[in-house]
C-alpha positions in Angstrom: -46.2 61.9 -65.9 -44.3 65.0 -64.7 -42.7 67.5 -67.1 -39.3 66.3 -65.9 -40.1 62.7 -66.7 -41.5 63.8 -70.1 -38.4 65.7 -71.0 -36.2 62.8 -69.9 -38.2 60.4 -72.1 -37.9 62.9 -75.0 -34.1 63.0 -74.6 -34.0 59.2 -74.7 -36.1 59.2 -77.8 -33.9 61.7 -79.6 -30.9 59.6 -78.8 -32.7 56.5 -80.1 -33.4 58.3 -83.4 -29.7 59.4 -83.6 -28.6 55.8 -83.0 -30.9 54.5 -85.7 -29.6 57.1 -88.1 -26.0 56.3 -87.3 -26.7 52.6 -87.7 -28.0 53.2 -91.2 -24.8 55.0 -92.0 -22.5 52.1 -90.9 -21.1 50.0 -93.7 -17.3 50.0 -93.9 -16.9 52.9 -96.3 -13.5 53.0 -98.0 -11.7 54.7 -100.9 -11.9 53.0 -104.3 -8.7 53.4 -106.4 -7.5 56.5 -104.6 -9.5 59.4 -103.2 -8.2 62.3 -105.2 -10.4 62.1 -108.3 -12.7 59.2 -107.7 -15.5 58.9 -105.2 -15.4 57.0 -102.0 -17.7 53.9 -102.0 -20.1 53.4 -99.2 -21.5 50.4 -97.4 -23.1 49.3 -100.6 -26.6 49.3 -99.3 -29.5 49.3 -101.8 -30.4 50.1 -105.4 -33.4 51.8 -107.1 -34.7 52.5 -110.5 -37.7 53.8 -112.3 -39.0 53.4 -115.9 -42.1 54.6 -117.7 -44.8 52.2 -119.0 -47.4 53.7 -121.2 -46.5 57.0 -119.8 -46.8 55.9 -116.2 -43.9 55.3 -113.8 -43.0 51.8 -112.4 -40.5 52.0 -109.6 -38.2 49.3 -108.1 -35.9 49.0 -105.1 -33.5 46.5 -103.6 -32.9 46.6 -99.8 -29.4 45.3 -99.3 -28.2 44.4 -95.9 -25.9 41.7 -94.5 -27.2 41.8 -90.9 -31.0 42.5 -91.1 -33.6 40.6 -93.2 -36.8 41.1 -91.3 -39.1 44.1 -91.6 -42.6 45.3 -91.4 -45.1 46.6 -94.0 -47.5 49.2 -92.9 -50.8 50.7 -94.1 -50.9 54.2 -92.5 -54.2 56.1 -92.8 -55.0 59.7 -93.2 -55.8 62.0 -90.3 -53.0 61.0 -87.8 -51.4 63.9 -86.1 -47.8 63.4 -85.2 -45.0 65.6 -83.7 -41.3 65.2 -84.4 -38.5 64.9 -81.9 -36.0 67.4 -83.1 -37.0 71.1 -82.6 -35.3 73.9 -84.6 -33.0 76.4 -82.9 -36.0 78.4 -81.9 -37.3 75.5 -79.8 -40.3 74.9 -82.1 -41.0 71.3 -83.2 -43.0 70.1 -86.2 -46.5 68.8 -85.9 -48.5 67.6 -88.9 -51.6 65.7 -89.8 -51.4 63.1 -92.5 -53.3 64.2 -95.6 -52.8 61.0 -97.5 -52.7 57.3 -96.7 -49.6 55.3 -97.4 -48.1 51.9 -97.8 -44.6 51.7 -96.4 -41.8 49.2 -95.8 -39.7 49.6 -92.6 -36.5 48.2 -91.3 -36.6 50.0 -88.0 -40.3 49.7 -87.0 -43.1 52.2 -87.0 -43.2 55.0 -88.3 -39.8 54.8 -90.0 -40.2 54.3 -93.7 -37.4 52.9 -95.9 -39.6 52.9 -99.0 -43.3 53.6 -99.7 -46.1 54.9 -101.8 -49.0 57.1 -100.9 -52.6 57.2 -102.2 -51.7 60.0 -104.7 -48.8 57.9 -106.1 -45.8 59.7 -104.5 -43.2 57.0 -104.2 -39.8 56.9 -102.3 -36.8 54.7 -101.8 -33.6 55.0 -99.8 -30.0 54.3 -100.7 -27.0 54.7 -98.4 -24.7 57.6 -99.2 -22.8 58.0 -96.0 -19.5 58.8 -97.6 -20.8 62.0 -99.3 -23.7 63.1 -97.2 -23.5 66.2 -94.9 -27.0 67.0 -93.9 -28.0 70.6 -93.1 -26.8 72.1 -89.8 -29.4 73.1 -87.2 -31.4 76.2 -88.0 -34.9 77.4 -87.4 -36.5 74.5 -89.1 -37.6 71.5 -87.1 -35.8 68.3 -88.1 -36.8 64.7 -88.9 -34.5 61.7 -89.3 -34.5 59.9 -92.6 -37.3 57.4 -92.0 -39.6 60.0 -90.4 -38.8 62.5 -93.1 -39.9 60.0 -95.8 -43.1 59.4 -93.8 -43.7 63.1 -93.5 -43.4 63.5 -97.3 -45.8 60.6 -97.9 -48.2 62.1 -95.4 -48.3 65.6 -96.8 -47.1 65.7 -100.5 -48.6 64.6 -103.8 -45.8 65.5 -106.2 -42.1 65.7 -106.6 -42.4 69.5 -106.7 -44.1 69.5 -103.3 -41.4 67.3 -101.8 -38.7 69.7 -103.0 -40.7 72.7 -101.7 -41.0 71.0 -98.3 -37.3 71.6 -97.7 -38.2 75.1 -96.6 -40.3 73.6 -93.7 -38.3 70.7 -92.4 -34.6 69.8 -92.0 -33.4 66.3 -92.5 -31.0 64.2 -90.5 -29.7 61.5 -92.8 -26.8 59.5 -94.3 -28.7 58.6 -97.4 -30.0 59.8 -100.8 -33.4 59.1 -102.3 -35.2 58.3 -105.5 -38.7 59.8 -105.7 -41.4 59.6 -108.3 -45.0 60.7 -108.7 -48.0 59.7 -110.7 -47.3 62.3 -113.4 -44.1 60.5 -114.3 -41.7 63.1 -112.8 -38.7 61.6 -111.1 -35.9 63.1 -109.0 -32.8 62.1 -107.0 -32.5 64.0 -103.7 -29.1 64.3 -102.0 -27.7 66.3 -99.1 -24.2 67.4 -99.8 -22.2 70.1 -98.0 -25.2 70.9 -95.8 -27.5 71.6 -98.8 -30.2 69.6 -100.6 -29.1 68.9 -104.1 -32.0 68.1 -106.5 -31.3 66.1 -109.7 -34.6 66.4 -111.7 -33.6 66.8 -115.4 -36.4 64.9 -117.0 -34.6 64.8 -120.4 -31.9 62.4 -119.1 -34.5 59.6 -118.5 -31.9 57.4 -116.7 -33.3 56.9 -113.2 -31.0 54.3 -111.7 -29.5 55.0 -108.3 -27.1 53.1 -106.1 -24.6 54.2 -103.5 -22.6 56.9 -105.4 -23.6 60.5 -105.9 -26.0 60.8 -108.8 -23.7 63.3 -110.5 -20.9 60.8 -110.5 -23.1 58.0 -111.7 -24.1 60.1 -114.8 -20.4 60.8 -115.4 -19.7 57.1 -115.3 -22.5 56.5 -117.7 -21.2 59.1 -120.2 -17.7 57.5 -120.0 -19.3 54.1 -120.5 -21.1 55.3 -123.6 -17.9 56.8 -125.0 -15.6 53.9 -124.3 -18.0 51.0 -124.5 -16.9 49.8 -121.0 -16.1 51.2 -117.5 -13.6 49.2 -115.5 -14.5 49.2 -111.8 -14.6 46.7 -108.9 -16.9 49.1 -107.0 -20.1 47.4 -106.1 -22.2 50.6 -106.4 -20.8 51.4 -109.9 -21.2 47.8 -111.1 -24.8 47.6 -110.0 -25.5 51.0 -111.5 -24.1 50.0 -114.9 -26.1 46.8 -115.0 -29.3 48.7 -114.3 -28.5 51.6 -116.6 -27.6 49.4 -119.5 -30.9 47.5 -119.2 -33.0 50.6 -118.8 -31.3 52.4 -121.7 -32.1 49.4 -124.0 -35.7 49.1 -123.0 -38.2 50.0 -125.7 -41.9 50.6 -125.3 -43.4 48.4 -122.7 -46.8 47.8 -121.3 -47.6 47.9 -117.6 -47.5 44.2 -116.8 -44.3 43.7 -118.7 -42.8 46.7 -117.0 -43.3 45.2 -113.5 -41.5 42.0 -114.6 -38.8 44.0 -116.3 -38.1 45.9 -113.1 -38.0 42.7 -111.0 -35.6 41.1 -113.5 -33.4 44.2 -113.3 -33.4 44.2 -109.5 -32.3 40.5 -109.7 -29.5 41.4 -112.1 -28.4 44.2 -109.7 -28.7 42.1 -106.5 -26.2 43.1 -103.9 -24.7 39.6 -103.0 -23.0 39.4 -106.4 -20.7 42.3 -105.5 -20.5 42.7 -101.7 -21.4 41.1 -98.4 -24.8 42.7 -98.5 -27.6 40.4 -99.7 -30.6 42.0 -101.5 -33.0 41.0 -98.7 -36.1 42.7 -100.2 -37.0 43.5 -103.8 -40.0 45.8 -104.2 -41.8 47.0 -107.3 -44.3 49.8 -107.1 -46.9 50.1 -109.9 -47.6 53.8 -109.3 -50.6 54.0 -111.6 -52.4 51.2 -109.8 -51.0 52.1 -106.3 -49.8 48.5 -106.0 -46.6 47.1 -104.4 -45.2 43.8 -105.4 -42.4 42.3 -103.2 -40.3 39.3 -102.6 -37.6 38.5 -100.1 -34.4 36.4 -100.1 -36.0 34.1 -97.5 -39.4 33.9 -99.4 -39.0 34.4 -103.2 -42.7 34.1 -103.8 -44.0 37.4 -105.2 -46.6 39.1 -103.0 -48.8 42.1 -103.8 -50.6 44.7 -101.9 -53.2 47.1 -103.3 -53.3 50.3 -101.3 -56.8 50.9 -102.6 -58.0 47.8 -100.8 -57.9 49.5 -97.5 -60.1 52.0 -95.7 -58.0 55.2 -95.3 -59.7 56.8 -92.4 -57.7 57.0 -89.2 -60.4 55.4 -87.1 -59.4 52.2 -88.7 -55.9 52.5 -87.3 -52.5 51.4 -88.7 -52.3 48.0 -90.3 -49.2 45.8 -90.5 -47.7 42.7 -92.0 -44.4 40.9 -91.3 -42.5 41.1 -94.6 -41.2 37.5 -94.2 -44.6 36.0 -93.6 -45.0 32.7 -95.4 -47.5 34.0 -98.0 -47.8 34.5 -101.8 -50.1 36.3 -104.2 -52.4 39.1 -103.0 -51.7 39.6 -99.2 -53.9 42.6 -98.7 -56.3 40.5 -96.6 -53.5 39.3 -94.3 -52.7 42.7 -92.7 -53.5 42.9 -89.0 -54.1 45.7 -86.5 -50.9 47.4 -85.4 -48.9 45.6 -82.7 -46.7 47.7 -80.4 -44.8 44.6 -79.4 -44.0 43.5 -82.9 -42.9 47.0 -83.9 -40.7 47.3 -80.8 -39.3 43.9 -81.6 -38.3 45.0 -85.0 -36.6 48.2 -83.7 -34.7 46.2 -81.0 -33.6 43.7 -83.6 -32.4 46.3 -86.0 -30.4 48.4 -83.5 -29.0 45.3 -81.7 -27.7 44.1 -85.1 -25.7 47.4 -85.2 -24.4 47.1 -81.7 -26.8 49.5 -79.9 -28.2 48.4 -76.6 -31.0 50.3 -75.0 -33.6 49.4 -72.4 -36.7 48.0 -74.1 -38.7 50.6 -72.3 -37.0 53.3 -74.4 -38.1 51.6 -77.6 -41.6 51.3 -76.2 -41.7 55.0 -75.2 -40.4 56.1 -78.6 -43.0 54.0 -80.5 -45.8 55.2 -78.3 -44.9 58.8 -79.0 -46.0 58.1 -82.7 -48.8 55.6 -82.0 -50.8 57.3 -79.3 -51.7 60.3 -81.4 -55.0 62.1 -82.3 -57.2 60.9 -85.1 -58.6 63.9 -86.9 -62.1 63.6 -88.4 -61.2 66.5 -90.6 -58.0 65.2 -92.1 -57.4 67.5 -94.9 -55.2 70.2 -93.3 -51.9 72.1 -93.7 -48.7 70.2 -94.5 -47.3 70.9 -91.0 -47.1 73.6 -88.4 -44.5 74.4 -85.7 -45.3 74.1 -82.1 -43.3 74.6 -78.9 -43.1 71.4 -76.8 
């Protein structure tokens, strides 16, 4: 391949990333009851929460979408070296080697994570926040779009503190905000407002319920609800938040097994189709202490579970994958298969087509190969990322 062909392919890949990011931001955002002193609601995509059970976090997320129900679950090993697609203003890109294996759920295909957990217990989920989000403008930091940014964090970070510190190394392109938790029980909400990362990590509040409204506003809603005993709103995001917040605030001491069921029950109470056109297509619960994920879908309500520790983490074993809608139940760890380029590209094509984007299939293939055909490092414990000039 000539350098001109390589650069042309890279430009197409960057456009594809941008298209995917824009697609995630679409959702018919509107003003709710006037825009002067109340927030604008978003496309009402997704909810997340986290509670503590015996001092350990249990984390849940609903993926709400009207137009996409399929997805892929990946086991991603240590030792894979990847390079991003968006250099900083200096022309330097980000290259990193994954220090930790991870289990991720993807709407767009590999390696875009919507939610996931790594072997150290770091856990993420994504919620649409297009109405309020302004991600940082270009600077010397290389950039990653939302799904790659999450994967980078799962690849390189153990704790919430390390995720926050990584802001100095990499710039995000996003329309979302994020709930993140670690094995030590620390939780945080990360938002990108007015071009800056805003971190909500006051551990004394202990109300980790997030929907599609800025977290600061959600806490104001909760304070008003406690003062008045009610909060009148027809806003899907606010209504889902209040259901989750009330349940979480009333929860007493709970053991680990009961906590998983409680989170599933809360996600069911918050399900998107009650309040908008967006069905809760996936409900996922992460037992962070055990590194397990439990999930069910609108099409297959049987609960399935995956234990991250059932897998060999070395990169010579390659990426493993599972269709999220596979007709399975119970422990599905043994049903993962070797990575399929065709299936991942199919998922990317389906997702972007649902949002009205049409690209040659060869573009999707080139994009995916950029992240699949990568070196496997025998010595996988390395730095969290370095900048290189393409």
